[in-house]
Structure formats: structure tokens, C-alpha cells
C-alpha positions as a printed NumPy array, in Angstrom:
array([[  0.   ,   0.   ,   0.   ],
       [  2.859,   2.366,   0.906],
       [  4.635,   1.505,  -2.367],
       [  1.466,   2.128,  -4.41 ],
       [  0.869,   5.359,  -2.567],
       [  4.46 ,   6.435,  -3.24 ],
       [  4.024,   5.614,  -6.928],
       [  0.862,   7.67 ,  -7.015],
       [  2.655,  10.59 ,  -5.418],
       [  5.587,  10.282,  -7.823],
       [  3.256,  10.127, -10.814],
       [  1.212,  13.036,  -9.569],
       [  4.346,  15.065,  -8.88 ],
       [  5.719,  14.27 , -12.343],
       [  2.439,  15.328, -13.943],
       [  2.445,  18.432, -11.784],
       [  6.004,  19.38 , -12.849],
       [  5.239,  18.707, -16.518],
       [  2.139,  20.894, -16.369],
       [  4.091,  23.691, -14.692],
       [  6.941,  23.465, -17.211],
       [  4.456,  23.644, -20.115],
       [  2.834,  26.739, -18.652],
       [  6.209,  28.418, -18.003],
       [  7.243,  27.779, -21.609],
       [  3.952,  29.314, -22.764],
       [  4.649,  32.412, -20.686],
       [  8.208,  32.708, -22.054],
       [  6.999,  32.479, -25.666],
       [  4.166,  34.961, -25.206],
       [  5.536,  37.382, -22.612],
       [  4.626,  40.458, -24.67 ],
       [  0.946,  39.439, -24.855],
       [ -1.392,  38.987, -21.942],
       [  1.43 ,  38.766, -19.388],
       [ -0.767,  39.285, -16.352],
       [ -3.397,  36.801, -17.582],
       [ -0.804,  34.08 , -18.273],
       [  0.931,  34.439, -14.928],
       [ -2.379,  34.542, -13.079],
       [ -3.346,  31.327, -14.88 ],
       [ -0.1  ,  29.676, -13.753],
       [ -0.633,  30.79 , -10.175],
       [ -4.211,  29.525, -10.179],
       [ -3.073,  26.198, -11.633],
       [ -0.394,  25.927,  -8.942],
       [ -2.959,  26.425,  -6.218],
       [ -5.399,  23.937,  -7.754],
       [ -2.747,  21.248,  -8.206],
       [ -1.295,  21.807,  -4.751],
       [ -4.733,  21.593,  -3.14 ],
       [ -5.598,  18.378,  -4.987],
       [ -2.274,  16.716,  -4.158],
       [ -2.435,  17.837,  -0.543],
       [ -5.923,  16.361,  -0.143],
       [ -4.761,  13.113,  -1.744],
       [ -1.739,  12.917,   0.585],
       [ -3.813,  13.735,   3.654],
       [ -6.275,  10.987,   2.808],
       [ -3.413,   8.514,   2.723],
       [ -1.757,   9.893,   5.854],
       [  1.628,  10.574,   4.195],
       [  4.069,  13.351,   4.843],
       [  3.792,  16.123,   2.197],
       [  6.846,  18.145,   3.209],
       [  8.77 ,  17.053,   0.111],
       [  5.876,  18.083,  -2.103],
       [  5.688,  21.467,  -0.387],
       [  9.396,  21.989,  -0.986],
       [  8.999,  21.146,  -4.684],
       [  6.017,  23.442,  -4.975],
       [  7.883,  26.3  ,  -3.294],
       [ 10.768,  25.851,  -5.722],
       [  8.466,  26.002,  -8.743],
       [  6.606,  28.965,  -7.287],
       [  9.91 ,  30.786,  -6.764],
       [ 10.982,  29.972, -10.31 ],
       [  7.679,  31.298, -11.625],
       [  8.102,  34.597,  -9.757],
       [ 11.695,  34.865, -10.979],
       [ 10.51 ,  34.358, -14.558],
       [  7.922,  37.11 , -14.117],
       [ 10.604,  39.503, -12.862],
       [ 12.971,  38.682, -15.753],
       [ 10.25 ,  39.172, -18.346],
       [  9.216,  42.454, -16.763],
       [ 12.827,  43.647, -16.822],
       [ 13.198,  42.573, -20.445],
       [ 10.156,  44.591, -21.482],
       [ 11.779,  47.681, -19.939],
       [ 15.187,  47.095, -21.536],
       [ 16.519,  49.169, -24.424],
       [ 16.956,  46.01 , -26.496],
       [ 13.262,  45.111, -26.221],
       [ 12.165,  48.666, -26.988],
       [ 14.45 ,  48.727, -30.03 ],
       [ 13.215,  45.391, -31.377],
       [  9.608,  46.421, -30.719],
       [ 10.059,  49.699, -32.623],
       [ 11.626,  47.906, -35.599],
       [  8.525,  45.701, -35.901],
       [  6.694,  48.64 , -37.486],
       [  9.439,  49.495, -39.971],
       [ 10.388,  48.499, -43.517],
       [ 13.332,  49.315, -45.773],
       [ 12.868,  49.967, -49.504],
       [ 15.934,  49.532, -51.714],
       [ 16.894,  51.087, -55.069],
       [ 14.108,  53.673, -55.236],
       [ 15.694,  56.519, -57.256],
       [ 16.297,  59.717, -55.322],
       [ 14.142,  62.484, -56.759],
       [ 16.59 ,  65.282, -55.865],
       [ 20.208,  64.505, -56.69 ],
       [ 21.515,  68.068, -56.243],
       [ 20.286,  68.808, -52.73 ],
       [ 18.955,  66.771, -49.854],
       [ 15.436,  68.114, -50.232],
       [ 13.572,  64.992, -51.256],
       [ 10.131,  64.533, -49.723],
       [ 10.411,  60.839, -48.872],
       [  6.761,  60.645, -47.881],
       [  5.611,  61.325, -51.447],
       [  8.381,  59.098, -52.83 ],
       [  7.169,  56.197, -50.665],
       [  3.53 ,  56.906, -51.496],
       [  4.29 ,  56.8  , -55.241],
       [  6.28 ,  53.576, -54.706],
       [  3.336,  51.926, -52.938],
       [  0.896,  52.906, -55.697],
       [  3.035,  52.423, -58.805],
       [  5.252,  49.475, -57.825],
       [  3.296,  47.565, -55.175],
       [ -0.126,  47.9  , -56.803],
       [ -1.697,  49.462, -53.718],
       [ -4.678,  51.648, -54.529],
       [ -4.404,  55.388, -54.001],
       [ -7.137,  55.284, -51.362],
       [ -5.333,  52.547, -49.424],
       [ -2.037,  54.416, -49.723],
       [ -3.706,  57.458, -48.182],
       [ -5.318,  55.303, -45.485],
       [ -2.055,  53.687, -44.316],
       [ -0.609,  56.255, -41.871],
       [  3.192,  56.575, -41.885],
       [  4.953,  58.102, -38.891],
       [  8.332,  58.669, -40.547],
       [ 10.214,  58.199, -43.834],
       [ 13.835,  59.074, -44.514],
       [ 16.847,  58.018, -46.539],
       [ 19.372,  55.901, -44.687],
       [ 23.065,  56.701, -44.823],
       [ 25.133,  59.549, -46.216],
       [ 24.361,  61.037, -49.609],
       [ 26.996,  60.063, -52.202],
       [ 27.152,  60.589, -55.952],
       [ 25.92 ,  57.562, -57.887],
       [ 24.634,  55.837, -54.776],
       [ 20.936,  55.215, -54.142],
       [ 20.266,  55.262, -50.43 ],
       [ 17.538,  52.951, -49.07 ],
       [ 14.448,  54.483, -47.494],
       [ 13.36 ,  53.647, -43.967],
       [  9.581,  53.574, -43.561],
       [  7.908,  53.552, -40.13 ],
       [  4.207,  52.723, -40.016],
       [  1.877,  53.544, -37.156],
       [ -0.1  ,  50.292, -37.237],
       [  1.282,  46.775, -37.537],
       [ -1.448,  45.592, -39.91 ],
       [ -0.603,  48.298, -42.448],
       [  3.118,  47.507, -42.296],
       [  2.42 ,  43.793, -42.782],
       [  0.054,  44.415, -45.702],
       [  2.592,  46.569, -47.544],
       [  5.309,  43.951, -46.939],
       [  3.021,  41.24 , -48.33 ],
       [  3.04 ,  43.086, -51.665],
       [  6.835,  42.852, -51.945],
       [  6.345,  39.79 , -54.158],
       [  5.289,  42.181, -56.938],
       [  8.886,  43.442, -57.065],
       [ 10.353,  40.113, -58.17 ],
       [ 12.429,  40.464, -61.302],
       [ 13.123,  44.163, -60.693],
       [ 15.982,  45.967, -58.97 ],
       [ 13.613,  47.173, -56.275],
       [ 13.119,  45.301, -53.022],
       [ 11.241,  45.728, -49.76 ],
       [ 12.367,  44.052, -46.549],
       [ 11.706,  44.237, -42.808],
       [ 13.917,  46.701, -40.947],
       [ 15.891,  44.496, -38.572],
       [ 17.614,  45.487, -35.368],
       [ 21.353,  44.914, -34.989],
       [ 20.733,  41.697, -33.074],
       [ 18.318,  40.385, -35.709],
       [ 20.775,  41.278, -38.498],
       [ 23.377,  39.101, -36.789],
       [ 20.863,  36.254, -36.667],
       [ 20.065,  36.736, -40.355],
       [ 23.768,  36.684, -41.233],
       [ 24.155,  33.347, -39.445],
       [ 21.093,  31.936, -41.224],
       [ 22.425,  33.018, -44.627],
       [ 25.652,  31.123, -43.912],
       [ 23.64 ,  28.016, -43.023],
       [ 21.586,  28.453, -46.194],
       [ 24.794,  28.497, -48.234],
       [ 25.972,  25.279, -46.571],
       [ 22.645,  23.581, -47.312],
       [ 22.713,  24.6  , -50.978],
       [ 26.275,  23.29 , -51.334],
       [ 25.18 ,  19.913, -49.994],
       [ 22.154,  19.656, -52.297],
       [ 21.289,  22.48 , -54.76 ],
       [ 17.809,  20.987, -55.193],
       [ 16.823,  21.932, -51.657],
       [ 14.815,  25.141, -51.418],
       [ 16.222,  27.214, -48.578],
       [ 15.326,  30.844, -48.006],
       [ 15.045,  33.449, -45.261],
       [ 11.56 ,  34.077, -43.925],
       [ 10.152,  36.013, -41.006],
       [  7.964,  34.87 , -38.14 ],
       [  6.931,  37.154, -35.316],
       [  9.154,  39.776, -36.971],
       [ 12.274,  37.662, -36.529],
       [ 14.319,  36.033, -39.333],
       [ 14.327,  32.27 , -39.677],
       [ 15.612,  29.761, -42.22 ],
       [ 12.896,  27.911, -44.149],
       [ 13.902,  24.679, -45.864],
       [ 11.809,  22.658, -48.298],
       [ 12.709,  19.571, -50.305],
       [ 12.093,  20.256, -53.974]])
């Protein structure tokens, strides 16, 4: 009976730890959305599981001190995770990455004023959206842009890219989705990546090269998920 009871406790504790780990992973992957709701859900689940296990142990007359210690450890880990995520949201790195999520970079759009730096990039970008991306004039007017400017120093014979910052994520994503219309031209439109994300992309491009050298038939290309670069591989 004691052995069976011990097995039940071990199984219950294992299930309890697995459930807690799953919920902590969910919080880590979605910390920027519904943080308070997720953590409250974890806390509520902790209390429910602890209550159920405590009642089961009490019915069998066994010592639950070990279970309490394990629970306290997980509870402490959960609170530590909450503090780290809160600190991350306040960090300069998070703020920078978050700001870049609303931005795009357009390449090889001719500069309309070669003699003086007086180009109105807003109208240049608007014309680019209508003429090259096939976005209607009404939609182009509807998509609010907070800032547009050429990137880098003006040099003769060099076309500087244009940074475009949208106010709403859905408008930025819609414009980016039309980048496929630029295939076959010298123009291109890409997400504006932070320094950290550019380093990730550089590493992924090196891996893509290695994959293509092994088998040129494999389709490998850089994609973006949750505004971060990733390597997508498909067997042709």
C-alpha cells in the first residue's frame, strides 16, 4: 500500500512538474501578450494542483513536506521568470526590437533630388506603394506613416535605401506582403531588422549556403515569423 501510494505521489508530482513546465514555456513564448493573464493562470493552476495533491496525501496519511518543498521551488521559479520578463520589457533592447517591428526598408528607389537633400520621402514612398506595389491610391492614403527618410550619407551615384515607419502593424504587414510584386526588378522591400536580428540573419544566410552546397535541389530561403528572421527549408 505504501509503495502504491508512493508511486501515485511520484506520478502526480511528475504530472504536476510537466504541467508547470508547459505553462512556463507558454509564458516565455508569449511574454509580450497577456502577461498578467498568463501568470495569473499559472498561479491559479499551482494552487489547484497543490490543493488536490495535498488532499490526496492527507487521505493517505503521508508526509507532504517534500511536495511542499517542490512546490515552493516552482513557485519561486515562476516569480523569478515574471521579474525577468518584466525587466526585459523595460530594456533598451526590447524597446528597439519592438520599434523595428513597425518598420520596412525599400531599396533602389531613385532619389528624386540629386543636387540637394530636399527629397520629400513621404511622397516618394507613397508613389512607390501605388506604382510598384499595386496598392490603390485610397489605401495608400489610409495607411498612416509616422516617418520616412533616406538611410546613410548622400553620395554621388549611390541610391540610399528608405526607412519607412508605419503607425499600425497591420498596415506595415500588408505593404510587406506586396513585396512579391517586385520580383524580377531591382527594387526590393524588406523588414527593418535590429542589430541583433541582423546578426541572426547573417548566421542563417551562412547556413543556407551550406545547405545549398550539400544539395542544390533543396529550397532554402530566409523568412520572417513574429518579426524575426528564420531559415525555411523545403525539399524540392
